[in-house]
C-alpha positions as CSV (number, residue, x, y, z in Angstrom):
1,M,-49.3,-37.8,-10.0
2,I,-52.0,-36.3,-12.3
3,Y,-51.3,-32.8,-13.4
4,R,-53.5,-30.8,-15.8
5,T,-53.5,-27.2,-17.0
6,H,-56.3,-25.0,-18.5
7,L,-55.9,-21.8,-20.5
8,P,-58.5,-19.2,-19.6
9,A,-60.5,-17.4,-22.2
10,P,-60.4,-13.6,-22.8
11,P,-60.5,-11.2,-21.0
12,L,-59.1,-13.3,-18.2
13,A,-56.3,-14.6,-20.4
14,R,-54.6,-11.1,-20.2
15,F,-54.2,-11.6,-16.5
16,V,-53.8,-15.4,-15.9
17,D,-51.2,-17.5,-17.5
18,Y,-53.0,-20.8,-16.8
19,L,-55.1,-22.7,-14.2
20,W,-53.7,-26.0,-12.9
21,Y,-55.0,-29.0,-11.1
22,L,-52.9,-31.6,-9.3
23,S,-54.1,-34.9,-7.8
24,D,-52.5,-38.0,-6.3
25,A,-49.7,-37.0,-4.0
26,P,-46.3,-38.1,-5.3
27,T,-44.2,-40.7,-3.5
28,H,-41.7,-38.2,-2.2
29,A,-42.8,-36.5,1.0
30,R,-41.3,-33.0,0.6
31,E,-40.9,-30.5,-2.2
32,R,-39.2,-27.1,-2.5
33,I,-40.9,-24.4,-4.6
34,V,-38.5,-22.1,-6.4
35,P,-39.4,-18.5,-7.4
36,S,-41.2,-18.0,-10.7
37,G,-41.4,-14.2,-10.8
38,T,-45.1,-14.0,-10.2
39,L,-48.0,-14.9,-7.8
40,E,-50.2,-18.0,-7.4
41,L,-53.6,-18.5,-5.9
42,V,-53.8,-22.1,-4.5
43,I,-56.8,-24.0,-3.1
44,N,-56.4,-27.3,-1.2
45,L,-59.3,-29.6,-2.0
46,H,-58.1,-32.5,0.1
47,E,-58.0,-30.7,3.5
48,D,-58.6,-27.1,4.6
49,K,-54.9,-26.2,5.3
50,F,-51.5,-25.6,3.9
51,K,-48.1,-25.9,5.7
52,I,-45.2,-23.8,4.5
53,Y,-41.7,-24.7,5.6
54,E,-38.6,-22.6,5.8
55,P,-35.7,-24.0,3.7
56,A,-33.1,-23.2,6.3
57,H,-35.3,-24.7,9.1
58,P,-37.2,-27.6,7.6
59,D,-38.7,-28.4,11.0
60,R,-40.4,-25.1,11.2
61,C,-43.7,-24.4,9.4
62,R,-46.5,-22.0,9.2
63,T,-50.1,-23.3,8.8
64,L,-52.6,-21.4,6.6
65,P,-56.2,-22.1,5.6
66,G,-56.8,-24.2,2.5
67,A,-57.3,-21.2,0.2
68,M,-54.3,-18.9,0.0
69,V,-52.2,-16.6,-2.2
70,S,-48.4,-17.0,-2.6
71,G,-46.8,-13.7,-3.3
72,A,-43.9,-13.2,-5.6
73,Y,-40.9,-14.8,-3.8
74,G,-37.2,-14.0,-4.1
75,G,-36.3,-17.4,-2.6
76,S,-37.6,-20.9,-2.1
77,F,-39.8,-22.5,0.5
78,G,-40.9,-26.0,1.3
79,I,-44.2,-28.0,1.3
80,D,-45.4,-31.4,2.5
81,T,-46.7,-33.3,-0.5
82,R,-48.8,-35.6,1.5
83,E,-51.1,-32.7,2.2
84,H,-51.4,-31.9,-1.5
85,A,-53.4,-34.9,-2.7
86,S,-55.9,-32.6,-4.6
87,I,-55.1,-29.0,-5.4
88,I,-56.2,-26.4,-7.9
89,G,-54.4,-23.2,-8.6
90,V,-54.0,-20.0,-10.6
91,H,-50.6,-19.0,-12.1
92,F,-50.9,-15.3,-12.8
93,K,-48.9,-13.4,-15.4
94,P,-46.2,-11.2,-13.9
95,G,-47.7,-7.9,-12.7
96,R,-51.3,-8.9,-13.6
97,A,-52.7,-10.3,-10.4
98,A,-53.8,-7.0,-8.7
99,P,-57.2,-6.5,-10.5
100,I,-58.3,-10.0,-9.4
101,L,-56.8,-10.3,-5.9
102,G,-57.6,-6.7,-5.0
103,V,-54.2,-5.6,-3.7
104,P,-50.9,-4.6,-5.3
105,A,-48.4,-7.4,-5.8
106,G,-45.9,-5.4,-3.8
107,E,-48.0,-5.8,-0.6
108,L,-47.7,-9.6,-0.9
109,T,-43.9,-9.9,-1.6
110,D,-42.4,-13.0,0.1
111,L,-45.7,-13.7,1.9
112,H,-48.3,-16.4,2.0
113,V,-51.7,-14.9,2.7
114,D,-55.1,-16.4,3.6
115,L,-57.4,-15.7,0.6
116,G,-60.1,-14.9,3.1
117,T,-58.2,-11.8,4.1
118,L,-58.5,-10.6,0.5
119,W,-61.9,-11.9,-0.6
120,G,-63.7,-12.3,2.7
121,S,-66.3,-15.1,2.8
122,L,-66.1,-15.6,-1.0
123,A,-62.9,-17.5,-0.4
124,A,-64.5,-20.2,1.7
125,E,-67.5,-20.4,-0.6
126,L,-65.3,-20.9,-3.6
127,R,-63.3,-23.6,-1.9
128,E,-66.6,-25.4,-0.9
129,R,-67.9,-25.3,-4.5
130,L,-64.6,-26.6,-5.9
131,C,-64.5,-29.4,-3.4
132,E,-68.1,-30.5,-4.4
133,A,-67.4,-30.4,-8.1
134,A,-67.4,-33.7,-9.9
135,S,-64.4,-33.4,-12.2
136,P,-61.3,-31.2,-13.0
137,D,-63.1,-29.7,-16.0
138,V,-66.0,-28.5,-13.8
139,R,-63.6,-27.2,-11.3
140,F,-61.7,-25.2,-14.0
141,R,-65.0,-23.6,-15.1
142,I,-66.0,-22.7,-11.5
143,L,-62.6,-21.2,-10.8
144,E,-62.4,-19.3,-14.1
145,A,-65.9,-17.8,-13.5
146,A,-64.9,-16.7,-10.0
147,L,-61.7,-15.0,-11.2
148,A,-63.6,-13.3,-14.0
149,A,-66.2,-12.0,-11.5
150,R,-63.5,-10.5,-9.4
151,L,-61.7,-8.8,-12.3
152,S,-61.8,-5.0,-11.9
153,S,-61.7,-2.5,-14.7
154,S,-58.4,-1.0,-13.7
155,D,-55.2,-2.0,-15.5
156,P,-52.8,-3.9,-13.2
157,L,-49.7,-2.1,-14.6
158,P,-49.2,1.1,-16.6
159,D,-48.5,0.2,-20.2
160,A,-44.8,1.1,-19.7
161,M,-44.5,-1.5,-17.0
162,G,-46.0,-4.2,-19.1
163,V,-43.3,-3.4,-21.7
164,A,-40.7,-3.5,-18.9
165,V,-41.8,-7.0,-17.8
166,E,-41.4,-8.2,-21.4
167,C,-37.9,-6.6,-21.7
168,L,-36.6,-8.0,-18.4
169,D,-37.9,-11.4,-19.3
170,H,-35.1,-11.7,-21.9
171,A,-31.4,-12.0,-21.5
172,G,-29.1,-9.1,-21.9
173,V,-31.4,-6.2,-21.0
174,G,-30.4,-4.1,-18.0
175,V,-32.6,-2.3,-15.5
176,R,-31.2,1.1,-16.1
177,E,-31.5,0.6,-19.9
178,V,-35.2,-0.3,-19.6
179,A,-35.9,2.7,-17.3
180,T,-34.2,5.1,-19.7
181,H,-36.1,3.6,-22.7
182,L,-39.4,4.1,-20.8
183,H,-38.5,7.7,-19.7
184,F,-38.4,6.9,-16.0
185,S,-35.8,7.9,-13.5
186,H,-34.0,4.8,-12.3
187,R,-35.4,5.2,-8.8
188,R,-39.0,5.8,-9.9
189,F,-38.9,2.8,-12.3
190,I,-37.8,0.5,-9.4
191,E,-40.7,1.9,-7.2
192,V,-43.4,1.4,-9.8
193,F,-42.2,-1.9,-11.0
194,T,-41.8,-3.4,-7.5
195,A,-45.3,-2.3,-6.5
196,G,-46.9,-3.8,-9.6
197,V,-44.9,-7.0,-10.0
198,G,-43.9,-7.8,-6.4
199,L,-40.2,-8.0,-7.0
200,T,-37.6,-5.3,-7.9
201,P,-36.7,-5.2,-11.5
202,K,-33.2,-6.6,-10.8
203,V,-34.5,-9.6,-8.8
204,F,-37.3,-10.3,-11.3
205,A,-34.7,-10.4,-14.2
206,R,-32.5,-12.7,-12.1
207,V,-35.4,-15.1,-11.3
208,R,-36.4,-15.3,-14.9
209,R,-32.9,-15.9,-16.0
210,F,-32.6,-18.7,-13.5
211,Q,-35.8,-20.2,-14.8
212,R,-34.5,-20.0,-18.4
213,A,-31.3,-21.7,-17.4
214,M,-33.1,-24.5,-15.6
215,S,-35.5,-25.1,-18.5
216,Q,-32.6,-25.3,-20.9
217,A,-30.7,-27.7,-18.7
218,M,-33.7,-29.9,-18.5
219,R,-33.8,-30.2,-22.3
220,E,-30.2,-31.4,-22.5
221,P,-29.2,-35.0,-21.6
222,V,-25.8,-33.8,-20.3
223,P,-25.7,-29.9,-20.1
224,D,-22.5,-28.0,-20.9
225,W,-22.9,-25.8,-17.8
226,A,-20.3,-23.3,-18.8
227,M,-21.8,-22.7,-22.3
228,L,-25.3,-22.8,-20.8
229,A,-24.4,-20.0,-18.4
230,L,-23.2,-17.8,-21.2
231,D,-26.2,-18.5,-23.4
232,C,-28.5,-17.5,-20.5
233,G,-26.8,-14.2,-19.8
234,Y,-24.5,-15.0,-16.9
235,Y,-20.9,-13.8,-16.8
236,D,-19.6,-17.3,-16.2
237,Q,-20.6,-20.6,-14.6
238,S,-19.7,-19.4,-11.1
239,H,-22.1,-16.5,-11.5
240,M,-24.8,-19.0,-12.5
241,N,-24.0,-21.3,-9.6
242,R,-24.5,-18.5,-7.1
243,D,-28.0,-17.7,-8.4
244,F,-29.0,-21.3,-8.4
245,V,-28.0,-21.7,-4.8
246,E,-29.7,-18.5,-3.8
247,F,-33.0,-19.3,-5.5
248,S,-33.3,-23.0,-5.0
249,G,-30.8,-24.0,-2.3
250,F,-28.9,-26.3,-4.7
251,P,-26.1,-25.9,-7.2
252,P,-27.1,-26.5,-10.8
253,Q,-26.1,-30.2,-11.1
254,S,-27.9,-31.1,-7.8
255,L,-31.0,-29.1,-8.7
256,L,-31.1,-30.8,-12.1
257,R,-30.9,-34.2,-10.4
258,H,-33.8,-33.4,-8.2
259,R,-35.8,-31.9,-11.0
260,R,-35.6,-35.2,-13.0
261,T,-38.1,-36.5,-10.5
262,P,-41.6,-35.6,-11.8
263,A,-43.1,-32.6,-10.0
264,K,-45.3,-29.6,-10.8
265,D,-43.8,-26.5,-12.5
266,Y,-41.5,-24.7,-10.2
267,H,-41.5,-27.6,-7.7
268,V,-38.4,-29.6,-6.8
269,A,-38.7,-33.1,-5.3
270,L,-36.8,-33.6,-2.1
271,A,-37.1,-36.7,0.2
């Protein structure tokens, strides 16, 4: 598996965390993608389709065209890696995708959407140019230019919501506390945040905490799960276990075992 990333230049860097390119399908046939707290734009350069599988029903899938957007998810979903021999994608910063995609993140929550429904014929044209490009570096330049051309002048989130994203991305900060700090009512804060980010503040904070716990576990040869749970802001290990199962379908030790198999960020190797 060849996996490369590219950091975009300003002003795009304010909206996009990184571009990525993946080639050479791994030996395992299936992967599960766990929530990251944001959206991704993905283009299949190998064939003009994607298949998305339901974790609870691995025999069921939905087929989409080879250029699509994955909204912010509160759970996991499955993919067939044999169809992903050559893919390029965009990992947006939380709450920053709207000026490029053209729709609020809240309208894409828990959805996979054909990029053509958002960008019209430009989606197919972009995929064709990327397929014809001679190297990953050229593809990164083409994709970065296309994103910059789509960038609108409007801010994706009010300044206060940008602060909220940063606050909730750290352990120990409560939703009501952030709303009060930003002079929002609790209800209004939830409405504005959900529309801009694609997840409620509570779910966003839980997803990011889950990701912090998984990252910390990956850095330790033999994690002390009870201590790790407390370090990451969980009440106890049982509390952490429930979140791991909800977001990935696996308890912590099982998920860590699967994650030891090389895979892209937020991807978990299955069979």
